[in-house]
C-alpha positions as CSV (number, residue, x, y, z in Angstrom):
1,M,-23.4,44.5,-17.0
2,I,-24.7,41.5,-15.0
3,S,-21.5,39.5,-15.9
4,K,-19.4,42.2,-14.3
5,I,-21.4,42.1,-11.1
6,F,-21.7,38.3,-11.0
7,P,-18.6,36.7,-12.7
8,K,-20.0,33.1,-12.1
9,M,-22.6,31.9,-14.4
10,K,-24.7,30.2,-11.7
11,D,-24.9,33.5,-9.8
12,Q,-26.1,35.3,-13.0
13,V,-28.9,32.7,-13.5
14,R,-30.0,33.0,-9.8
15,F,-30.2,36.8,-10.2
16,I,-32.2,36.6,-13.4
17,R,-34.6,34.1,-11.9
18,L,-35.1,36.4,-8.8
19,Q,-35.6,39.3,-11.1
20,Q,-38.2,37.4,-13.1
21,S,-40.1,36.3,-9.9
22,L,-40.2,40.0,-8.8
23,K,-41.6,41.0,-12.1
24,T,-44.3,38.3,-11.8
25,E,-45.3,39.5,-8.4
26,M,-45.6,43.2,-9.7
27,P,-47.0,42.9,-13.2
28,S,-48.4,46.5,-13.3
29,K,-45.0,48.0,-12.6
30,T,-43.0,45.8,-14.9
31,T,-45.5,45.9,-17.8
32,H,-46.7,49.6,-17.9
33,T,-43.8,51.6,-16.5
34,N,-40.1,51.9,-17.0
35,H,-40.2,50.4,-20.5
36,E,-36.9,52.0,-21.3
37,T,-35.0,50.4,-18.4
38,S,-36.8,47.0,-18.4
39,V,-34.7,43.9,-19.1
40,D,-35.7,41.2,-21.6
41,I,-35.0,37.8,-20.1
42,S,-36.9,35.6,-22.5
43,H,-33.9,33.7,-23.8
44,G,-31.1,35.2,-21.8
45,P,-29.5,37.7,-24.2
46,I,-27.8,39.1,-21.1
47,L,-26.0,35.8,-20.8
48,K,-25.4,35.3,-24.4
49,H,-22.0,37.0,-24.5
50,N,-20.9,34.5,-21.8
51,I,-21.6,31.5,-23.9
52,A,-18.3,30.2,-25.1
53,Q,-17.4,31.4,-28.6
54,T,-13.5,31.3,-28.4
55,V,-11.7,28.4,-30.2
56,W,-9.9,25.9,-27.9
57,P,-6.2,26.8,-28.0
58,A,-3.8,24.5,-29.9
59,N,-1.3,24.7,-26.9
60,Y,-3.3,24.7,-23.8
61,Q,-2.0,26.7,-20.8
62,L,-3.2,26.6,-17.2
63,P,-5.1,29.7,-16.0
64,K,-3.6,32.1,-13.5
65,F,-4.8,31.0,-10.1
66,P,-5.8,33.4,-7.4
67,L,-3.0,34.4,-5.1
68,A,-4.2,32.3,-2.1
69,I,-4.5,29.2,-4.3
70,Q,-1.2,29.8,-6.0
71,K,0.6,30.1,-2.7
72,K,-0.8,26.8,-1.6
73,L,0.2,25.2,-4.9
74,D,3.7,26.6,-4.7
75,E,4.1,25.4,-1.1
76,E,2.8,21.9,-2.1
77,S,0.5,22.4,0.9
78,R,-0.9,19.3,2.7
79,D,-4.2,21.2,2.9
80,F,-5.1,19.6,-0.4
81,F,-5.0,16.2,1.3
82,S,-6.1,16.9,4.9
83,S,-9.6,15.9,6.0
84,T,-10.5,19.6,6.8
85,G,-9.1,21.4,3.8
86,R,-9.1,18.8,1.0
87,N,-12.6,19.7,-0.4
88,K,-12.1,23.4,0.1
89,W,-8.8,23.9,-1.8
90,R,-9.5,21.3,-4.5
91,S,-12.9,23.0,-5.2
92,K,-11.1,26.3,-5.6
93,V,-8.7,24.8,-8.2
94,I,-11.6,23.2,-10.0
95,Q,-13.5,26.5,-10.0
96,T,-10.6,28.3,-11.6
97,L,-10.2,25.6,-14.3
98,F,-13.9,25.7,-14.9
99,D,-14.0,29.5,-15.2
100,Q,-11.3,29.3,-17.9
101,M,-12.7,26.3,-19.8
102,C,-16.3,27.6,-20.1
103,T,-14.9,30.6,-22.1
104,Y,-14.1,28.1,-24.8
105,T,-16.8,25.5,-24.5
106,W,-19.6,24.4,-22.2
107,Y,-19.3,20.8,-23.5
108,P,-15.6,19.9,-23.3
109,T,-14.5,16.7,-25.1
110,S,-12.6,13.9,-23.3
111,E,-9.4,15.1,-24.9
112,Q,-9.9,18.6,-23.6
113,Y,-10.6,17.3,-20.1
114,N,-7.4,15.2,-20.3
115,K,-5.3,18.1,-21.5
116,V,-6.4,20.3,-18.7
117,C,-6.0,17.7,-15.9
118,S,-2.7,16.3,-17.3
119,A,-1.3,19.9,-17.4
120,L,-2.4,20.4,-13.8
121,V,-0.7,17.3,-12.4
122,A,2.4,17.8,-14.7
123,K,3.0,21.2,-13.2
124,Y,2.0,20.4,-9.7
125,Q,3.0,16.8,-9.3
126,F,2.1,16.5,-5.6
127,L,-1.6,16.7,-6.8
128,R,-1.1,13.5,-8.9
129,D,-3.4,10.5,-8.1
130,R,-1.9,7.3,-6.8
131,T,-3.2,5.2,-9.6
132,G,-3.8,5.3,-13.4
133,R,-2.6,8.3,-15.4
134,G,-2.5,10.4,-12.2
135,Y,-5.4,12.7,-13.0
136,E,-8.6,10.5,-13.1
137,S,-10.0,12.0,-9.9
138,W,-9.5,15.6,-11.2
139,H,-11.1,14.6,-14.5
140,E,-14.2,13.2,-12.8
141,V,-14.6,16.2,-10.5
142,L,-14.2,18.7,-13.3
143,K,-16.6,16.8,-15.5
144,N,-19.2,16.8,-12.7
145,K,-18.6,20.5,-12.2
146,F,-19.6,21.2,-15.8
147,K,-22.7,19.0,-15.4
148,K,-23.7,20.9,-12.2
149,E,-23.2,24.3,-13.7
150,R,-25.0,23.5,-16.9
151,S,-28.1,22.0,-15.2
152,P,-29.7,25.3,-14.1
153,L,-29.2,27.0,-17.5
154,V,-32.6,26.2,-18.9
155,D,-33.2,29.7,-20.3
156,I,-30.2,29.7,-22.7
157,E,-30.9,28.7,-26.2
158,E,-27.3,27.6,-27.0
159,I,-27.2,25.2,-24.0
160,N,-30.6,23.8,-24.7
161,S,-29.7,23.1,-28.4
162,I,-26.6,21.1,-27.4
163,R,-28.4,19.4,-24.5
164,S,-31.2,18.2,-26.8
165,R,-28.7,16.5,-29.1
166,F,-27.0,14.5,-26.4
167,S,-29.9,13.8,-24.0
168,R,-31.5,10.4,-23.9
169,V,-35.2,10.0,-24.3
170,K,-36.7,7.8,-21.7
171,K,-39.3,5.5,-23.3
172,H,-40.9,4.2,-20.2
173,A,-40.4,6.5,-17.3
174,P,-41.7,5.0,-14.0
175,S,-44.4,6.8,-12.2
176,I,-43.6,8.7,-9.0
177,Q,-45.8,6.3,-6.9
178,A,-44.0,3.3,-8.3
179,S,-40.6,4.9,-7.7
180,D,-41.6,5.7,-4.1
181,T,-42.9,2.2,-3.5
182,K,-39.7,0.7,-4.9
183,K,-37.6,3.0,-2.7
184,A,-39.6,2.0,0.4
185,T,-39.3,-1.7,-0.4
186,N,-35.5,-1.3,-0.8
187,K,-35.3,0.5,2.5
188,E,-37.3,-2.2,4.3
189,T,-35.0,-4.9,2.7
190,E,-31.9,-3.0,3.8
191,D,-33.3,-2.5,7.3
192,L,-34.1,-6.2,7.5
193,S,-30.7,-7.3,6.4
194,V,-29.1,-5.0,9.0
195,I,-31.2,-6.5,11.7
196,Q,-30.3,-10.0,10.6
197,D,-26.6,-9.2,10.4
198,M,-26.7,-7.7,13.9
199,S,-28.5,-10.8,15.3
200,Q,-25.9,-13.0,13.7
201,K,-23.1,-11.0,15.1
202,R,-24.5,-11.4,18.6
203,Q,-24.2,-15.1,18.2
204,R,-20.5,-15.0,17.7
205,S,-18.7,-16.7,20.6
206,E,-15.1,-15.9,20.2
207,E,-13.3,-12.8,18.9
208,S,-9.7,-12.5,18.0
209,V,-7.3,-9.9,19.5
210,S,-8.0,-7.6,16.5
211,G,-11.8,-7.7,17.1
212,E,-12.4,-10.1,14.1
213,D,-13.3,-13.8,14.2
214,K,-13.8,-16.4,11.4
215,Y,-17.4,-15.2,10.8
216,S,-16.5,-11.5,10.4
217,I,-13.4,-12.4,8.3
218,G,-15.6,-14.4,6.0
219,I,-18.0,-11.5,5.5
220,H,-15.0,-9.2,4.7
221,L,-13.6,-11.7,2.2
222,E,-17.0,-12.0,0.5
223,K,-17.3,-8.2,0.3
224,I,-13.8,-8.0,-1.3
225,R,-14.6,-10.7,-3.9
226,T,-18.0,-9.1,-4.8
227,E,-16.5,-5.6,-5.1
228,C,-13.6,-6.7,-7.2
229,L,-15.9,-8.2,-9.8
230,K,-17.3,-4.7,-10.4
231,K,-16.0,-2.6,-13.3
232,T,-15.4,0.3,-10.9
233,P,-15.0,-1.1,-7.4
234,N,-15.4,1.0,-4.3
235,I,-11.8,1.5,-3.3
236,R,-12.6,2.9,0.2
237,L,-14.7,-0.2,1.0
238,L,-11.9,-2.5,-0.2
239,Q,-9.3,-0.6,1.9
240,D,-11.5,-0.9,4.9
241,C,-12.0,-4.7,4.4
242,M,-8.2,-5.2,3.8
243,E,-7.4,-3.3,7.0
244,R,-9.8,-5.5,9.0
245,T,-8.3,-8.7,7.5
246,R,-4.7,-7.6,7.8
247,N,-3.8,-9.9,10.8
248,E,-5.5,-12.9,9.3
249,R,-3.9,-12.2,5.9
250,A,-0.4,-12.1,7.4
251,D,-0.8,-15.6,8.8
252,Y,-2.3,-16.8,5.5
253,M,0.6,-15.5,3.4
254,K,3.1,-17.5,5.4
255,N,1.9,-20.9,4.0
256,H,0.3,-20.1,0.6
257,S,1.5,-19.2,-2.9
258,T,1.1,-15.9,-4.7
259,K,-1.7,-17.5,-6.8
260,E,-3.6,-18.6,-3.7
261,I,-3.2,-15.2,-2.0
262,L,-4.4,-13.3,-5.0
263,L,-7.3,-15.6,-5.4
264,R,-8.3,-15.1,-1.7
265,Y,-7.5,-11.4,-1.7
266,P,-8.2,-10.1,-5.3
267,A,-8.0,-6.5,-4.0
268,L,-4.2,-6.9,-3.9
269,K,-4.4,-6.7,-7.8
270,I,-5.4,-3.1,-7.5
271,P,-2.4,-0.7,-7.3
272,S,-4.2,1.9,-5.1
273,V,-5.1,-0.8,-2.5
274,L,-1.5,-2.1,-2.5
275,V,-0.2,1.4,-1.9
276,Y,-2.7,2.0,0.8
277,E,-1.7,-1.2,2.6
278,F,2.0,-0.2,2.1
279,E,1.6,3.2,3.6
280,S,-0.6,1.9,6.5
281,I,2.1,-0.6,7.4
282,L,4.9,2.1,7.4
283,D,2.6,4.9,8.6
284,G,3.8,7.5,6.0
285,N,3.1,9.1,2.6
286,I,5.6,6.8,0.9
287,E,4.5,7.5,-2.7
288,N,4.9,11.2,-2.2
289,N,8.4,10.7,-0.7
290,I,9.5,8.6,-3.6
291,L,8.3,11.1,-6.2
292,K,9.8,14.1,-4.4
293,N,13.2,12.5,-3.8
294,L,13.4,10.9,-7.2
295,D,12.8,14.3,-8.7
296,L,15.8,15.6,-6.8
297,V,18.3,13.0,-8.0
298,A,16.9,12.0,-11.5
299,Q,19.0,14.4,-13.6
300,K,22.2,13.5,-11.6
301,V,21.5,9.8,-12.1
302,I,21.2,10.4,-15.9
303,N,24.3,12.6,-16.0
304,E,26.4,10.0,-14.1
305,C,25.3,7.1,-16.3
306,Q,26.2,9.2,-19.4
307,R,29.7,9.9,-17.9
308,R,30.2,6.2,-17.2
309,E,28.8,5.3,-20.6
310,V,26.3,2.9,-19.2
311,G,22.6,2.6,-20.2
312,V,23.5,4.2,-23.5
313,E,20.3,3.0,-25.2
314,I,18.0,4.4,-22.4
315,C,19.8,7.8,-22.5
316,A,19.4,7.9,-26.3
317,E,15.8,7.0,-26.1
318,L,15.3,9.7,-23.5
319,G,16.8,12.3,-25.8
320,E,14.5,11.3,-28.6
321,A,11.5,11.3,-26.3
322,K,12.2,14.8,-25.1
323,K,12.0,16.0,-28.7
324,T,8.5,14.5,-29.1
325,Y,6.9,15.5,-25.8
326,V,6.2,19.0,-24.6
327,D,8.5,20.6,-22.0
328,L,6.1,19.9,-19.1
329,A,6.5,16.2,-19.7
330,H,10.3,16.3,-19.6
331,K,10.5,16.0,-15.8
332,G,8.4,12.9,-15.8
333,L,10.6,11.4,-18.6
334,S,13.7,12.1,-16.6
335,M,12.3,10.4,-13.5
336,T,11.3,7.4,-15.6
337,A,14.8,7.1,-17.1
338,A,16.4,7.5,-13.7
339,I,14.5,4.5,-12.4
340,L,15.7,2.4,-15.4
341,L,19.3,3.6,-14.9
342,L,19.5,3.4,-11.1
343,P,20.6,-0.3,-10.9
344,L,23.5,0.5,-13.3
345,L,25.0,3.0,-10.9
346,F,25.2,0.3,-8.3
347,K,26.6,-2.1,-10.9
348,E,23.6,-4.4,-10.4
349,N,21.6,-6.4,-13.0
350,P,18.5,-4.4,-14.0
351,R,16.8,-7.7,-15.0
352,S,16.2,-8.3,-11.3
353,L,14.1,-5.1,-11.3
354,Y,12.6,-5.0,-14.8
355,L,12.6,-6.8,-18.1
356,I,11.8,-5.2,-21.5
357,N,10.0,-7.4,-24.0
358,E,11.1,-10.5,-22.2
359,E,8.9,-12.4,-19.8
360,P,10.5,-12.8,-16.4
361,R,11.5,-16.2,-15.0
362,T,12.4,-15.1,-11.4
363,P,10.0,-15.7,-8.4
364,N,10.8,-12.2,-7.1
365,P,8.6,-9.2,-7.9
366,V,9.6,-7.7,-11.2
367,L,8.3,-5.2,-13.7
368,Y,7.5,-6.6,-17.2
369,I,7.6,-3.8,-19.9
370,K,6.1,-4.7,-23.2
371,G,7.1,-2.1,-25.7
372,S,9.4,0.9,-25.3
373,A,10.3,1.8,-21.8
374,L,9.6,5.5,-22.3
375,D,6.5,5.2,-24.4
376,D,3.1,5.9,-22.7
377,E,1.4,3.2,-24.8
378,S,3.7,0.4,-23.4
379,L,2.2,-2.3,-21.3
380,L,3.6,-2.3,-17.7
381,E,2.8,-5.4,-15.5
382,I,4.0,-6.4,-12.1
383,L,4.7,-10.2,-11.9
384,M,5.7,-12.5,-9.1
385,E,6.2,-16.2,-9.1
386,G,4.9,-16.2,-12.7
387,E,1.6,-14.6,-11.6
388,K,0.4,-11.3,-12.8
389,V,-0.2,-9.1,-9.8
390,C,-1.4,-5.9,-11.5
391,E,-1.0,-3.4,-14.3
392,V,0.4,0.1,-13.7
393,D,0.4,3.2,-16.0
394,D,3.9,4.5,-15.5
395,L,7.3,3.5,-14.1
396,T,7.2,5.8,-11.0
397,M,4.0,4.0,-9.9
398,A,5.6,0.7,-10.8
399,L,8.5,1.4,-8.4
400,V,6.1,2.3,-5.6
401,V,4.1,-0.9,-6.2
402,L,7.2,-3.1,-6.3
403,M,8.3,-1.7,-3.0
404,A,4.8,-2.2,-1.6
405,I,4.8,-5.9,-2.7
406,H,8.1,-6.5,-0.9
407,F,6.7,-5.2,2.3
408,I,3.2,-6.6,2.2
409,F,4.3,-10.1,1.1
410,N,7.4,-9.8,3.4
411,I,9.8,-10.7,0.6
412,E,13.6,-10.2,0.9
413,Y,15.3,-8.1,-1.8
414,A,17.0,-10.1,-4.5
415,A,20.7,-10.4,-4.0
416,K,21.4,-8.9,-7.4
417,M,19.2,-5.9,-6.6
418,R,19.8,-5.4,-2.9
419,N,21.8,-2.1,-3.0
420,T,19.4,-0.5,-5.4
421,L,16.3,-1.4,-3.4
422,K,18.1,-0.4,-0.1
423,F,18.8,3.0,-1.6
424,V,15.1,3.3,-2.6
425,E,13.9,2.3,0.8
426,R,16.2,4.5,2.9
427,F,16.8,7.6,0.7
428,L,13.7,7.7,-1.6
429,M,11.0,6.3,0.7
430,C,12.7,7.8,3.8
431,H,12.0,4.6,5.7
432,F,14.4,4.5,8.7
433,A,14.7,0.8,9.3
434,E,17.0,-0.7,11.9
435,T,18.8,-2.8,9.3
436,K,22.3,-1.7,8.4
437,I,22.8,0.3,5.2
438,P,25.7,-0.9,3.0
439,P,28.5,1.7,2.7
440,T,28.1,1.6,-1.1
441,V,24.5,2.8,-0.8
442,I,25.5,5.6,1.7
443,K,28.3,6.8,-0.6
444,M,26.0,6.9,-3.6
445,A,23.3,8.8,-1.7
446,N,25.9,11.4,-0.5
447,F,26.9,11.9,-4.2
448,L,23.4,12.1,-5.6
449,F,21.9,14.3,-2.9
450,D,25.0,16.6,-2.7
């Protein structure tokens, strides 16, 4: 009965606790009267039917989203990314996924989290993360959602039994007084460091046009180096520091090698930072534009290459891959194959864009693929001047990062890849530069987008 009134588990728990507190306040009524209608809440048998008993499906399917959320998803609404609506709409999606998953299990495995999140970004690609496999942020939020929802369920025997198996016993728990003293000491240290930093800033004599001088640049560089040494660096902090050092970095890049630049600015080895810098320079959602427009032309690129009988090996590998992967992954496979085949349509040498199982010897930015081009397990690295810049997880992100490097490092397109990259810049990125577009590129664009 309670589950029908309160569909969410946390609301059921709150109701039962409130009911228990009322019974505690009125013991005479709850103990001596209405025995037939009293409710036993000792171990939550009311909630017992809500504890997941269904077996996890072999072929997972996304749940049916409420109409309001489904409309936003179908429209690829920007509310999922805006500062005002991001948390609201993402939380609604997470809540729907959680409500479905908890009918199977309250302790999903990593594989189950991955299946749910990968299915989400595969169906709604505009929700894809800019880095990694594309769903790490969704995985983390969904995992935290389960932790949050499980924490108040102290009266449920099934939850407690599983929790006891996985919980860690603290051998030496610090006392409350010691903890409070430590916090107070840390707070005083932080306050002192802030005061010292402010006093030092007041001593700065000259400031650059951007509001940064040698002293402040040095602080930002130290923050970047320290953060990049961490296993999980603070990306927002790195983005802020990179933005503050952008003018100084532009001057530094003019007279230094790639190795020296990456040593001074190790944040440029992180794909998400590269993409952030790229989109800040061009003031647009470049990654989203590339994914959306590539999706429009991918199948036509493949069909035209098959008609011309070029890229035969890639087309054959695509056919085999589609037999292995589920239907939801076919779109991503087609986009990956289209990137590999695109230079062939312009009769340009793909080796100036990527090399498969062959280390590059060109100073220009290039993708090094170790393994099969359409295999998820293959190693994908971006190299320039013989230096490894970063690793990426898929070819679509590799294309975005390659374009980002050209713009951030101010590198001209290789002569043997100029038309392909001009097409990507103008018609996939939607970057309207003042430079003249070759007629060959315009003609190909008219054909592919027709």
